[in-house]
N, C-alpha and C positions, 0 to 999 in steps of 0.2 A: 333291173327293176328296183331302182332305189325309191321310186314313187310309183303310184298307180293312178294315172290321171287321164290317159287316153289309151284305149285298147289297141288302137292302130299304131301306137309306138312300139308295141311288142312284136317279136318275130312270130311266125306261124308256129314254130316249135314251142315257144313259150305259151302261146294261147292253147295249143293242144295239151301241154302239160297242166295248165290250170283246169281245163275241162276234165282231164283224167283225175286230178287230185280232188276236184269237187265231187265227182261220181264215187270216188273211193271213200270220201267222207260219208257220202249218202248211204253206201252199202256197208259201212263200218269196216271196210278192208284196210283203211288207213288209220293208224293210231294217232290220236290228238297229241301234238308236241307238248311236252311237259316244261314249257318255258313261261315264266311270269313276265308279262308285258303290261305297259300302261297305255291306255288309249283315251282320247277325248273325241266326242262326236259334236261337231258344231254345225247346226243346220240353220242357216240364215233364211231359208225358205221352208214352208210347211212340208211335212212328209209323214206318212204312216208306214208304208211298206219298207222303203229304203232304210229309214231310221231304225225301226224295230228289228228289221232283218240284220242290220249290222250289230245291234245290241245283242241279239240272240247268238250271232256268230261269235262275238267276243266272249260271251258267257260260255259257250260250248268249248272255246279254246282256253278258258280259264283266265282270261285277261281281266285286269282291274280297270274299271271304267271311271274316269275322272269327269265329274259332272260340270259342264259349262253351258250356260244358257246364253246364246248370243244376244237375246233381247234384254238381258239384265247384266251383260258383261261390260267391260270398259270400252268396248267399241262404241257404245252409246255415249261415251264421254269424249269421243274423238280419237281414241287409240287406233293406230293403224292395224290392219289385219296382220301385217308382218310382225309387229311388236307383240300382238296377242299370241301368235304362234310361237315366237321365240321365247316368250314368257313361259308357255307350256313346256317347251323344250328344256328351258333352264331348270324347271322344277322336277324334270324327270319323265315327262310324257314321251313315249316312243313313237306313237302314230297319232295323227289327227285325221279323222274322217270329216270332210267338210263339203257342204252344199252352199252355193252362192248364186245370186241372180246375175252376176257379172260373168260374161263369157271369158274363158281362159284365165280365171282368177289365179291359177297356179303358176302361170308362166313367169311373172316377175319374182315370185317367191322362190322358185327353184333357181332362177338366175342369180339370186343373191349368194348362193353357195355358202350360206351361214352354217357353221357347225352347231348352232343352237336350234336350227330348224328341224322339227320332227319330220319323219317320213309322212308324206301326204297321200291321202286317198280321195279322189274326186267322186263325191256322191251326187254330182250334177252341177253343171255350170251353165246358167242362162238357157239359151237354146242351142248350146254347143255340143257337149258330150255327156254321156251317162254310161261310163265304161262298165260298172258292175252290173247294170241292167242288161247291157249287151252280152256280157259273159253268161248271165243266167239264161238269157234267151238262146244263146248258142248251145248251152247244156241241154235245154229243153228240146231243141230241134235235133241235136245229136242223139238224145235218148230215143226219139221216135224213129229216126232214119239211119243213124250210124255213119252219116257222111253229110257233106255240104255241096260238093261238086255236082252241078247240074240241077240242083233243087230249084223249083220255081217259087219265089217268095214275092208276095204282093203286100206293100205297106200302104195303108189307106187312112186318109183323114187330114188332120191339121199338121201338115208336114213342115210348114215354115216355122212353127213355134215349138217343135218337138226335138229335144236333144236325143230322145230314143231313136227317132227316125234317122237322124244323121249318123249316129253311132252305128246303128245296125246296117244301114245301107252301105256304109263304107266297108265294114268288116265282112259282111256277107258277100259283097262283090269281090273282095280280095280272096275269099275262101272258095270262090268258084260258083256261087249260086247265081241264078239269073233273077235279078231284082227288077220289079216294076212298081210303079206308084199310081195311086188314084186318090181323088179327092177334089175339092174346089180348086179351080185353076188359080184363083187369087192366093191360095195357100201353097202353091208349088214353087219352091226355090229353083231358079234356073240352073244353079250349080249342081243340082241333083242329077242332071243329065249325064254326068261322068260316072254315076253309079248304076243307072238303069234307065228305063223308059217310062214316060207318063202315058197312061192308058185309061180307058173307062173301067170302072170297077168290074163290069160284067163281061169284059173281053176275055174269052178263054178261061172263064172262072172254073170250069170243070177240069182244067189242067193244072191248077195251082196246088202246090204241096203245103205251103204255109201262108195263111191269110192273117196278117198282123194289123189289127185295128188300133187307132190312136184316139185318145181323148181330145175333144175340142177344148182348147185351153183358154177359157173365157177370161182368165185373169191377165192374159197377154194380148187380148184383142182390144182394138179401139172401141170406144163407147158406141160409136155408130154401128160397128159390126155386131156388137152384142144386142143392140136395140132391134136390129133387123133379122137376127138369127131366129129361124123357125125350126123347132125340134122335129116336127113331123116331116117337113120337107127334107131336112138333112138326112133323117133316117131312111127315107125312101130312096134318096139319090146315092147316099154314101154309106149307109149302115148295113149291118148283116141282118137281113130279113130271113124269114123261114124259107122263102123261095130261093134265095141265094144259098142258104145253108144246104138245101137239098141238092143243089147243083154241084157242090164240092165232092171230090173223090172220097171214097170210104176211108182212106188212110190219110186224108188231109187233116191238118190241125189248125185250130184257131188260137191266136195269141193276142194279148193286150197287156201293156205295161201297168194298167190300172193307175188311179181309180177309174172304174168303169161308170160311164153315164148310161144306165140301163135305158133301153128303148131310144137311145140316140145312136151311139156307135154300134150297138148290138141289141137285138131283141132280148127283153128281160129273161125269158125262159131258155135262152140259148147260152147264157153266160156259163152255165154248168152243164151244157149238153155234152154228149159223148165225144165229139171232136174238139171240144174246148180244152185247152191246157192252161187256162188263166191262173187257176189256183195252184197248179203244178209249178208254174213259173215262180210263184211266191215261195213255195217250199224250196225250190232249187236255189232261190236267192240266198238262203242261209248258207248252203254248202259252197256256193260260189264265193261268198264273202269270207268264209273260213279259209278257202284256198288262197284268196288274195292276201289276206292278212298274214297267214303263215308263210307264204312265199316271200313277202317283204322282209320278214325277220330272218328267214333262212339265208338272206344275202349278207347278214352281219358277219 
């Protein structure tokens, strides 16, 4: 684990260890390492939860945050991402947490094998991977059930534009969950067939353990798709209505990576309903990211 860029690059035992470490931080059973590290957070795409969660995790670990704003950095002058990162490494930054709209942005950087390159943490790449979100989702599911094998997980919504959907589908399938997908057929990537099955949202809804809803990513849709998008129609066909909520098992949980479009993916007053774990996910994100960062530096 020299870098943390794709959860599926890790072994099952490594993932299990990260979950255990996260929960140990949450219950204060694990003492925060007393090591001083320097970290820079570079977000080339907007973020509230991921960015602030990493900042809180870094603060909890006692790390020093080097402030770099990509919108006012030398990348705006034509500097390559590689040179920006190697500059940070040269001045003593240990870890860079980075989000970019380019899929697999980290692949050529790692391939350079430059001694100047800091350790890299993928905070989201295009519609590719979102490994820290996947980890916090696994933690939230594990807290509820204590296992993954045999759980029925349905991921619903804008699948083709969601890095969360892809990350979670892949890792949950690998951990033994039965994954299914629902949403507009135009937003269903054919390669998702390797992870699960495409079904109607209402198929066997009363047997689902985890219902994971996704935001409609208007910023990634074509103009014509946005112009024809009807909120009420989408909510009735693919959203969590009260009728669907009542069909869920008593111990089923509702998840959403957020931000939530209330009354689109989920009825407004169900965002904080008893079965919802949406804000629990956000809280768990801090502990997940503490575990990720501390694990990276334990490898030194």
